[in-house]
N, C-alpha and C positions, 0 to 999 in steps of 0.2 A: 505751707506756711512759709513765710519770707525768711530767709536765713540772713539775718542781719550782719552777722560777723563774717560771712563770705562776702557780703556787699561792701563792708568797711575794708576788708583786705583788698578786694578787687579795686575799689576807688583809690586807696593809698597807692598801690602799685601802678595803676594808670596815671595818676596825677603825678607822682614822682618821677616815673619814667618820661613823661611828656614834658615835664619841666625841665629836667636835665637836658633832653634833646632840644627844646626850644632855646635854652640858654647857650648850648653849643652852637646852634645855628645863628643865633643872635650875635655871637662873638665876632663873626665875620661880616656880619650885615647889619651893623649897628644904625646906619642911616636909614633902614627900612622900618624902625620901630618909632612909635610914639607912645610915651608913657602917660597913663591917667591914673591918679591916685584915686581909689574908690572913695575915700572921705571927701576930697575935694569935688567929685562928681556928685555925691550927695548934698553937700552943702552949697555948691555953685554950679548947677549943671549947665546953665546957658553959657556961662562964661568959659567953663570947660570945654564945652563944644566949639565955642567960638574960637578958642585957641587951638583946638585940633584942626578946624577948618582953615585957619591962617596958616598953619604947619604945611597943610595940603595945598596952599595957594588958592583957596576958595573963600568966598564971603558967605556969610549967614544973612540971609535975607530977612525983612522984617516980618514977612509972612511965615517963614520957617521958624523964626524965634517965637512968634504968637503960638504958632501949633505946638511948639515944643512946651511952651509954658502951660498951655491948657491941658496937654497930655500929663505933664509932671504933676499938676494940680489934681487932676481928675484921678490919676492913679493913686495918689498920696491918700485921697479921701475914701477910695473904693478898695484900698488894699486889705486883704484879709489878714487877721492875725492867725497864724498857723502854729499849732503847738507841735514843735519839732523835737524828736528825741535827741539827746546829746550824743557825743561821740562814743562815750561808754557803752551805750546800746548796740554799737556796732562792732564792739570789741576793739575800739581804738584808743590806744594810749597816747594821749596828746604830747606828753613829754617825748616820747620816742619819735615823733615827727620831726622834731628839731633837726636831727642829723640828715634826714632825707630832703629837706627843704633848705638846708643851711646856705647853699649858693645863692638862692633866690632872696632869702631874707637878709643876707648880708648885703646884697647888692641893692635891695629896693627899700630897706628899713632905714629910718633916720630917727635921731632923737625926737626931733619935731613932730614927725608924722605918728610916732608910737605913743604920743601923749594921750 
């Protein structure tokens, strides 16, 4: 049988340690990172990728854009609705996660993004 509480504990530990290490590394290497807001990627995927490419000094070709549009539309239509258990099924107290991910949320959350 799947031990969901163990998986929850393991994932919280892995992701919180990983996030801390990434933020520590990023502090001295800011110019190596490009941030993409998930909500922006969902609402404006082509423009978001175009912006990333511009940051990289590359262009988005018409062929690439057309392929991305096709993929995005096909994936949205064919995406399965999956019934996923909530965090409580994994023994995760969402309120307790705040302190573990506080550096990340304080840095990357804004009032506008969180609406």
